[in-house]
VOGU-3710 file (C-alpha; in Angstrom, 3 decimals, decimal comma):
1> xxxxxxxxxx> 42,888/164,826/101,314  45,202/165,240/103,988  48,793/163,811/103,783  48,146/162,109/107,107  45,134/160,370/105,695  46,854/159,620/102,588  49,588/157,661/104,372  47,209/155,891/106,839  45,611/154,714/103,653  48,517/153,481/102,109
11> xxxxxxxxxx> 49,578/151,978/105,312  46,284/150,144/105,811  46,187/148,628/102,215  49,890/147,526/102,682  48,879/145,830/105,955  45,825/144,091/104,583  47,759/142,638/101,899  50,628/141,236/104,086  50,760/137,538/105,040  49,868/136,266/108,497
21> xxxxxxxxxx> 52,791/136,826/110,666  53,775/140,025/109,053  50,144/141,390/109,274  50,092/140,506/113,146  53,673/142,428/113,551  52,205/145,228/111,237  49,149/145,775/113,405  51,155/145,683/116,647  53,432/148,458/115,619  50,269/150,621/114,531
31> xxxxxxxxxx> 48,538/150,010/118,102  51,843/150,967/119,965  52,047/154,280/117,726  48,579/154,922/118,294  48,930/154,339/122,173  51,842/156,518/122,314  50,433/159,287/120,307  47,117/159,408/122,407  49,220/159,636/125,681  51,537/162,243/124,504
41> xxxxxxxxxx> 48,573/164,399/123,023  46,944/164,474/126,366  50,486/165,301/128,168  50,964/168,184/125,365  47,598/169,912/126,148  47,785/169,284/129,757  51,477/171,244/129,652  50,246/173,874/127,666  46,665/174,555/129,523  47,993/174,165/133,071
51> xxxxxxxxxx> 50,677/177,195/133,221  48,258/179,282/131,086  45,386/178,744/133,514  47,650/179,430/136,527  49,088/182,840/135,112  45,391/184,060/134,032  44,233/183,040/137,618  46,852/185,200/139,316  46,532/188,150/136,732  43,055/188,199/137,336
61> xxxxxxxxxx> 43,342/188,422/141,245  45,797/190,995/140,739  43,879/193,351/138,797  40,276/192,711/139,772  40,294/191,452/143,369  40,299/194,219/145,979  42,987/192,872/147,905  45,080/192,489/144,617  46,978/195,704/145,569  48,855/193,509/147,949
71> xxxxxxxxxx> 50,209/191,513/144,981  51,940/194,844/143,617  54,068/195,075/146,895  57,324/193,516/147,245  55,991/191,214/149,843  53,141/190,299/147,494  55,833/189,739/144,514  57,790/187,125/147,020  54,300/185,577/147,832  53,478/185,393/143,910
81> xxxxxxxxxx> 56,697/183,607/143,018  56,705/181,171/145,706  53,321/180,067/144,996  54,571/180,073/141,190  57,801/178,131/141,970  55,793/175,689/144,032  53,078/175,233/141,405  55,825/174,733/138,577  57,563/171,989/140,874  54,308/170,297/141,717
91> xxxxxxxxxx> 53,075/170,554/137,965  56,567/168,927/136,692  56,330/166,387/139,080  52,873/165,426/138,373  53,566/165,764/134,392  56,585/163,235/134,811  54,424/161,138/136,843  51,942/160,838/134,354  54,651/160,343/131,646  55,946/157,404/133,817
101> xxxxxxxxxx> 52,495/156,016/134,044  51,785/156,310/130,353  55,163/154,696/129,684  54,512/151,831/131,779  51,060/151,609/130,479  52,445/151,440/126,832  55,100/149,282/127,857  52,466/146,673/129,466  50,164/147,066/126,556  53,333/146,567/124,079
111> xxxxxxxxxx> 54,240/143,099/126,138  50,591/141,924/125,766  50,260/142,540/122,495  53,480/141,051/121,637  52,760/137,754/123,666  49,240/137,575/121,831  51,242/137,998/118,595  53,503/135,149/119,651  50,533/132,957/120,714  48,549/133,686/117,434
121> xxxxxxxxxx> 51,996/132,951/115,542  52,387/129,492/117,509  49,061/128,313/117,214  49,658/127,960/113,600  53,059/125,915/114,042  51,369/122,718/115,129  48,551/120,422/114,447  48,538/118,831/117,773  46,082/119,556/120,084  48,191/118,806/122,997
131> xxxxxxxxxx> 51,181/120,746/121,692  48,996/123,723/121,181  47,320/123,658/124,309  50,518/123,373/126,359  52,176/125,899/124,484  49,326/128,509/124,821  48,787/127,822/128,467  52,669/128,345/129,216  52,729/131,621/127,154  49,378/132,943/128,993
141> xxxxxxxxxx> 50,811/131,919/132,314  53,845/134,025/131,698  51,711/136,869/130,297  49,475/137,202/133,387  51,709/136,056/135,980  49,978/132,911/137,208  51,526/130,178/139,270  49,852/127,180/137,731  47,103/126,378/135,384  44,922/123,854/133,418
151> xxxxxxxxxx> 43,131/123,551/130,275  40,453/121,235/130,413  38,356/119,963/127,344  34,551/118,937/127,506  33,777/115,261/126,309  31,884/114,939/123,213  28,626/114,224/125,315  29,414/117,437/127,076  28,950/116,008/130,548  32,612/115,839/131,900
161> xxxxxxxxxx> 35,634/118,107/131,700  38,971/116,281/131,582  42,406/117,827/131,915  44,250/117,903/128,651  47,284/119,828/129,881  48,481/121,486/133,056  51,408/123,212/134,731  52,232/123,834/138,514  49,440/121,926/139,971  49,680/120,002/143,390
171> xxxxxxxxxx> 48,948/116,155/142,787  46,055/116,575/145,024  44,442/119,348/142,750  45,525/117,335/139,554  43,463/114,284/140,830  40,731/116,493/141,431  40,376/118,123/137,864  41,804/114,981/135,825  38,357/113,839/134,885  35,022/115,554/136,592
181> xxxxxxxxxx> 31,611/115,487/135,916  30,011/119,213/135,087  27,582/118,285/137,888  30,373/118,006/140,356  32,181/120,896/139,161  29,814/123,953/139,856  32,622/126,853/138,532  33,198/124,670/135,499  29,713/124,410/134,916  28,852/127,837/135,318
191> xxxxxxxxxx> 31,698/128,727/132,774  30,495/126,371/130,124  26,766/127,207/130,800  27,126/130,997/130,791  30,110/130,753/128,497  31,544/134,003/130,503  34,552/133,928/132,803  34,628/133,581/136,380  37,172/135,316/138,463  37,859/135,241/142,252
201> xxxxxxxxxx> 40,317/138,112/143,127  40,581/136,414/146,625  39,625/132,601/146,698  39,967/132,543/150,576  37,285/135,080/150,915  35,114/134,851/148,001  35,467/131,171/146,865  33,072/128,223/148,035  33,885/126,130/150,845  35,366/123,317/149,037
211> xxxxxxxxxx> 37,374/125,933/146,772  38,432/127,869/150,141  39,778/124,343/151,567  41,582/123,594/148,258  43,023/127,166/147,886  44,110/127,194/151,644  45,814/123,656/151,467  47,810/124,536/148,177  48,569/128,277/148,946  46,426/129,761/146,143
221> xxxxxxxxxx> 44,984/133,473/146,686  43,243/134,067/143,398  41,800/132,171/140,232  40,246/132,822/137,260  38,502/130,452/135,070  37,736/131,277/131,126  35,817/129,386/128,268  37,382/128,191/125,446  34,985/129,003/122,572  34,856/128,440/119,176
231> xxxxxxxxxx> 31,911/128,982/116,493  29,953/130,191/119,146  30,281/126,882/121,211  32,313/126,319/124,530  34,488/123,399/123,930  36,625/123,576/127,301  37,839/125,729/130,048  41,158/127,412/130,895  41,947/127,869/134,672  44,565/129,927/135,936
241> xxxxxxxxxx> 45,516/130,452/139,625  48,117/132,647/141,491  49,640/132,690/144,957  49,005/136,684/145,066  45,403/137,856/145,847  44,069/140,325/143,079  46,271/138,809/140,271  43,194/138,898/138,017  40,687/141,252/137,033  38,243/141,997/134,318
251> xxxxxxxxxx> 41,005/143,495/132,065  43,138/140,276/132,651  39,635/138,387/131,492  39,126/140,312/128,398  42,541/139,890/127,347  42,829/136,205/127,987  39,450/135,556/126,858  40,514/136,556/123,322  43,475/134,432/123,234  41,521/131,447/124,777
261> xxxxxxxxxx> 38,899/131,770/121,809  42,170/131,698/119,563  43,330/128,723/121,211  40,234/127,092/121,173  39,544/127,588/117,480  43,268/126,398/116,705  42,666/123,317/118,928  39,223/122,545/117,132  41,300/122,535/113,756  44,116/120,515/115,088
271> xxxxxxxxxx> 41,369/118,120/116,577  39,593/117,451/113,083  43,039/116,999/111,763  43,917/114,207/114,594  40,614/112,565/114,052  41,085/112,375/110,446  44,643/110,872/110,799  43,348/108,657/113,420  40,697/107,402/110,924  43,050/106,747/108,282
281> xxxxxxxxxx> 45,361/105,006/110,762  42,313/102,957/112,070  41,550/101,949/108,785  44,587/100,830/107,568  44,925/98,579/110,906  41,608/97,320/110,167  42,467/96,415/106,349  45,758/95,095/107,944  43,709/92,992/110,550  41,227/91,893/107,688
291> xxxxxxxxxx> 44,518/90,665/105,398  46,243/88,953/108,536  42,987/87,010/109,545  42,034/86,144/106,193  45,474/84,735/105,219  45,131/81,478/107,338  42,324/79,220/108,227  44,316/77,957/111,357  42,374/79,243/114,840  45,386/79,935/116,416
301> xxxxxxxxxx> 47,090/82,132/113,753  44,064/84,160/113,194  43,940/85,050/116,895  47,274/85,723/117,426  47,491/88,016/114,617  44,379/89,545/115,714  45,616/90,224/119,314  48,794/91,796/117,848  46,934/94,185/115,787  44,280/95,148/118,450
311> xxxxxxxxxx> 47,070/95,638/120,995  48,749/98,075/118,592  45,652/99,825/117,897  44,618/100,340/121,739  48,080/100,766/123,047  47,620/97,810/125,452  50,459/95,506/126,767  48,849/92,068/127,091  46,006/90,407/125,413  44,212/86,571/125,304
321> xxxxxxxxxx> 41,913/85,309/122,794  39,048/82,887/123,745  36,801/80,264/121,963  33,401/79,445/123,032  32,970/75,416/123,072  29,211/75,050/122,744  29,254/71,358/123,987  31,206/72,184/127,159  29,575/75,697/127,558  32,901/77,049/128,315
331> xxxxxxxxxx> 35,396/79,735/127,046  38,619/77,888/126,446  41,870/80,045/126,268  43,177/79,718/122,624  46,286/81,947/122,548  48,072/84,728/124,395  50,174/87,508/123,124  52,444/90,172/125,135  53,417/90,625/128,654  53,025/88,217/131,590
341> xxxxxxxxxx> 52,166/85,055/129,746  52,162/82,788/132,726  49,913/85,062/134,726  47,191/84,504/132,205  47,470/80,784/132,227  46,454/80,641/135,840  42,959/79,916/134,688  42,380/78,480/131,139  38,604/77,610/131,040  35,873/79,568/132,232
351> xxxxxxxxxx> 31,986/78,542/132,924  29,150/80,897/131,538  28,921/83,896/133,581  32,099/83,042/135,347  35,124/85,770/135,116  35,328/88,356/132,300  35,194/85,983/129,524  32,356/84,103/131,020  30,297/86,982/131,475  31,076/87,996/127,852
361> xxxxxxxxxx> 29,614/84,626/126,791  26,568/85,026/129,348  25,484/88,680/128,245  27,215/89,272/124,745  28,507/92,653/126,122  31,938/94,076/126,616  33,129/94,043/130,010  35,575/97,004/131,100  37,210/97,331/134,289  39,626/100,328/134,898
371> xxxxxxxxxx> 41,518/98,753/137,894  41,134/94,963/138,321  43,093/95,166/141,656  40,024/96,703/143,094  37,661/94,284/141,467  36,640/91,374/143,252  34,842/89,509/140,521  38,339/88,998/138,747  39,520/85,491/139,819  43,078/85,560/138,428
381> xxxxxxxxxx> 45,248/86,612/141,318  48,405/86,216/139,077  47,457/88,868/136,744  46,816/91,304/139,656  50,083/90,287/141,149  52,083/91,124/137,955  50,652/94,959/138,100  47,751/94,631/135,422  45,307/97,321/136,050  43,133/98,292/132,938
391> xxxxxxxxxx> 41,285/95,170/131,801  38,754/94,959/128,840  36,975/91,939/127,915  35,657/92,387/124,196  32,880/89,691/122,632  33,718/88,220/119,389  30,583/88,037/117,666  29,706/86,354/114,069  25,901/85,509/112,885  24,531/87,270/115,931
401> xxxxxxxxxx> 26,045/85,041/118,611  29,155/84,865/120,696  31,951/82,690/119,255  34,703/83,915/121,699  36,432/86,757/123,591  39,434/89,006/123,368  41,034/90,244/126,355  43,092/93,347/126,632  45,098/94,654/129,625  47,441/97,234/130,504
411> xxxxxxxxxx> 49,655/98,406/133,631  48,181/101,715/133,331  44,906/102,660/135,338  42,845/104,653/132,804  39,555/105,181/131,475  38,863/103,077/128,252  37,195/105,622/126,026  33,714/104,888/124,249  35,932/105,724/120,954  38,516/103,003/121,747
421> xxxxxxxxxx> 35,491/100,844/122,664  34,174/101,135/119,424  37,211/100,648/117,273  37,909/97,364/119,436  34,149/96,220/118,977  34,527/96,500/115,340  37,745/94,345/115,641  36,003/92,168/117,634  33,313/91,729/115,318  35,952/91,057/112,356
431> xxxxxxxxxx> 38,079/88,569/114,340  34,630/86,756/115,100  33,836/86,257/111,507  37,341/84,961/110,844  37,317/82,512/113,684  33,711/81,226/112,427  34,875/80,730/109,031  37,981/78,855/110,351  35,669/76,543/112,518  33,378/75,995/109,806
441> xxxxxxxxxx> 36,572/75,092/107,554  37,956/72,576/110,079  34,279/71,157/110,121  34,012/70,713/106,394  37,725/69,422/106,262  36,817/66,767/108,832  33,787/65,730/106,979  35,991/65,765/103,633  38,391/63,540/105,346  35,641/61,295/107,092
451> xxxxxxxxxx> 34,160/60,923/103,337  37,486/60,215/101,558  38,249/57,671/104,048  35,014/56,209/103,436  35,881/56,123/99,668  39,016/54,679/100,065  37,956/52,042/102,523  35,105/50,796/100,158  37,984/50,995/97,426  40,317/48,800/99,204
461> xxxxxxxxxx> 37,663/46,677/100,554  36,298/45,908/96,901  39,982/45,557/95,678  40,928/43,307/98,442  37,754/41,114/98,184  38,333/40,527/94,591  42,317/39,634/95,133  41,103/37,270/97,732  38,111/35,697/95,804  40,769/35,295/92,672
471> xxxxxxxxxx> 43,621/33,798/94,907  41,358/31,602/96,571  39,766/30,484/93,128  43,110/29,877/91,905  44,372/27,889/95,115  41,664/25,516/94,794  42,381/24,930/91,304  45,824/24,221/91,716  44,976/21,961/94,445  42,334/20,008/92,063
481> xxxxxxxxxx> 44,918/19,765/89,014  47,590/18,428/91,701  45,218/16,023/93,094  44,354/14,874/89,588  48,187/14,456/88,776  48,149/17,131/86,385  50,976/19,673/87,327  51,354/21,400/83,978  47,648/22,916/84,530  48,614/23,692/88,032
491> xxxxxxxxxx> 51,643/25,486/86,917  49,695/27,454/84,488  47,339/28,443/87,545  50,370/29,519/89,592  51,474/31,469/86,613  48,412/33,318/86,670  48,371/33,808/90,404  51,853/35,254/89,890  50,707/37,956/87,468  47,596/38,822/89,820
501> xxxxxxxxxx> 50,391/39,296/92,754  52,158/41,712/90,152  49,280/43,310/89,245  48,438/43,859/93,193  51,822/45,270/93,721  51,598/47,720/90,761  47,996/48,597/92,153  49,732/49,092/95,454  52,244/51,171/94,364  49,884/53,423/92,255
511> xxxxxxxxxx> 47,481/53,799/95,284  50,399/54,884/97,368  51,709/57,456/94,744  47,917/58,936/94,531  47,512/59,362/98,269  51,052/61,087/98,366  50,104/63,518/95,733  49,112/66,409/97,910  48,353/69,906/96,552  50,312/72,776/97,919
521> xxxxxxxxxx> 48,775/76,034/98,157  52,059/77,487/96,915  52,457/75,208/93,787  48,905/74,771/92,877  46,817/71,969/91,170  48,538/71,945/87,824  51,844/71,727/89,439  50,797/68,875/91,811  49,368/67,187/88,739  52,376/67,472/86,444
531> xxxxxxxxxx> 54,467/65,884/89,365  51,773/63,037/89,441  52,080/62,402/85,652  55,673/62,459/85,597  55,727/59,603/88,470  52,971/57,548/86,701  54,960/57,688/83,568  58,095/56,133/85,409  56,085/53,346/86,868  53,852/52,223/83,877
541> xxxxxxxxxx> 55,714/53,396/81,039  52,894/54,859/79,498  53,736/58,716/78,070  51,082/61,103/79,067  50,795/64,722/77,656  49,205/67,354/79,561  47,402/70,279/78,019  45,675/73,162/79,603  43,099/75,625/77,843  43,547/78,426/77,866
551> xxxxxxxxxx> 47,485/78,065/77,299  49,348/78,815/80,299  46,124/79,452/82,726  46,509/78,963/86,321  44,192/76,603/87,449  43,145/76,845/91,183  40,360/75,219/92,255  38,432/74,871/95,937  40,134/72,449/97,778  37,456/69,770/97,772
561> xxxxxxxxxx> 37,240/70,005/94,036  40,908/69,791/93,640  41,105/66,514/95,802  38,173/64,615/93,894  39,173/65,821/90,306  42,751/64,632/91,003  41,658/61,331/92,366  39,289/60,736/88,989  42,124/61,328/87,098  44,265/58,901/88,917
571> xxxxxxxxxx> 41,606/56,236/88,721  41,248/56,680/84,950  44,905/56,630/84,458  44,876/53,321/86,411  42,374/52,093/84,356  44,688/52,986/81,073  47,616/50,993/82,812  45,870/48,016/83,837  43,066/47,369/80,747  43,742/49,429/77,675
581> xxxxxxxxxx> 47,250/48,194/76,494  47,591/51,807/75,293  51,136/53,173/73,968  50,102/56,794/74,566  47,424/58,791/76,989  46,538/62,506/76,651  45,202/64,675/79,591  43,392/68,020/78,830  42,017/70,463/81,343  39,851/73,094/79,962
591> xxxxxxxxxx> 38,407/76,286/82,038  34,964/77,194/80,294  33,067/79,601/82,192  31,946/78,290/85,586  32,970/74,663/84,791  36,457/73,031/84,454  36,589/69,912/82,264  39,188/67,480/82,527  39,568/64,771/79,768  41,539/61,451/80,053
601> xxxxxxxxxx> 41,959/59,686/76,532  44,204/56,725/75,257  44,916/54,828/72,167  44,369/51,514/73,657  41,846/48,546/72,974  38,597/50,670/73,988  35,545/48,677/75,233  31,820/48,710/74,530  30,630/51,014/77,281  27,176/49,373/77,522
611> xxxxxxxxxx> 29,042/45,995/77,778  32,157/46,306/79,870  34,540/43,469/79,273  33,772/40,439/81,333  37,573/39,949/82,676  38,220/37,920/85,748  39,358/40,579/87,827  39,733/43,218/88,688  36,981/45,393/87,573  36,726/49,050/86,791
621> xxxxxxxxxx> 36,441/51,751/89,026  33,769/53,500/87,163  31,404/53,585/90,157  33,854/55,301/92,641  34,766/57,710/89,908  31,028/58,606/89,293  30,386/58,728/93,183  33,443/61,592/93,112  32,225/63,575/90,575  28,632/63,813/91,945
631> xxxxxxxxxx> 29,749/64,576/95,458  31,340/67,817/94,058  28,319/68,867/91,977  29,958/67,729/88,773  29,266/64,925/86,118  31,199/61,907/84,615  31,105/60,594/80,946  32,941/57,680/79,511  33,308/57,284/75,832  34,769/54,351/74,187
641> xxxxxxxxxx> 34,525/51,792/71,072  36,573/48,465/70,790  39,680/49,305/68,922  39,330/53,233/69,274  40,628/53,753/72,698  38,654/55,440/75,754  37,966/58,656/76,728  36,747/59,684/80,407  35,420/63,209/80,896  34,808/65,012/84,152
651> xxxxxxxx> 32,906/68,249/84,614  33,248/69,982/87,945  32,107/73,675/89,147  34,905/76,075/88,934  35,491/79,148/91,024  38,761/80,835/90,851  40,606/80,671/94,233  43,397/83,302/95,127
//
């Protein structure tokens, strides 16, 4: 095997094993050497063969042509050498001209290859689509001496081109290519459809009428549009323009097409990375939104937290939340976030079909306006005067119906992308469910408050009625004894009235204590219960021991169950104080699967459950406790024997909260 072949084989092996950047550089050195060797090889043979051919021609004429004798004379020699000198001069000039051309060609090719290498290296330095395209466009423009250029990408539905990056374009031209439908861009449509470049060496001669007009206005002479192709699919178009005619040709198109395809592949890779990163951010934001709206059951707090997250996700500058009032058939402003709050308070209610929120209530579909200054249907002039342009109204759905709306606004007039709309719709659905839950909670709370007020009213009515009847009876007895001249009996009745007054006073203080016993979400059920027991012991003097099974368990019940269980415990302990004559009471809380058991027991007198004591007043609150237990799906059992104390056992549903 020849040595050159061995060397070439070793070099190829070495180059093939190099990392990316070194590989590109090695290939360029090989190409440069090959180009130089090719040009020098041609010149070498030209320098050898041309003089030999000339001398052979002269010698042939001297010996074989009839008039060749003239060349053997002095004049002939002068003619021959004159011709020879002219030929040598001409040949040398030609050779040097060819050498210069070869050098210029090699230099140009070296510059192109260097530029291609630099572009190839730069494509791997970033995972940002915009950075990749902007850097590639700048390098390509320098490479082909273009004066301006742009890279436009296809929308996912492949019906529009939008400019992703541009350099040197006039505002008029930029506005024209910022976003255009393929049907309205014949050159772009041709490039996308055929996958081949379109070249105008002189736009003023070869371009379409519209293109000629735009080129003449901006001083452009030549233009080239090339497809950005990756995996056999056109994903965009690169446009290059020059103020000089003939700047672009087929060789330039071939060179730039290769670069454009590399750019398309790198941009596609970066786009996938950005899409993954964007989805991750969106999921994180949605999780944060979910946590924010589920941390409260207050409508305004939910709406404010949701608006802040939605504005952060969409890059909007202002937002507002609306609540649908079913009774009034109106959208009612709930809260505002961001800029220009006064401008948004110009109108705080919209009838169905009126304004953007009213349209959403009517149709259940989002409303998008790129520029409200041009929209007659937008009725809030203060928002227009504030400089707001882009305005989006998203319906808030829950259980298939509109429960509100979310407005987002920005001072930038731009297109709200389908991707953004999809994300904001998902946000709106999440907010809608949270708001519906908050509304349901408010309704449940209102019903619970109404029921509790009814029970308290009955309890107070019964207690007051008994007290008044008792006082009335004793007063009549005192008057009768006084009329009969029996002051001793009258004093006895007055003593009983005094005891009754003290009992009523104690009951009143105990009732106030029970009503003040609130359950804080931070402290929990057991903490609130222990605080009540401490105060009960201070008032009654009866110690109460609290036991929780399992030990140290955190008992957290639903709000409705908590309030009813604690009221039953309070009523049971009130009976211990008033009727048992006990010296000790016990309270046991036990979690048993999906049930919570609360047991209040004492060491007092006890009574026959089937035959309640016939005390004059007041009667036991057994009926009230039974009603409370049944209202939460629970059960109440009273166990007692005379002389053996009393045990009140309430069973309620248990679902762990928090």
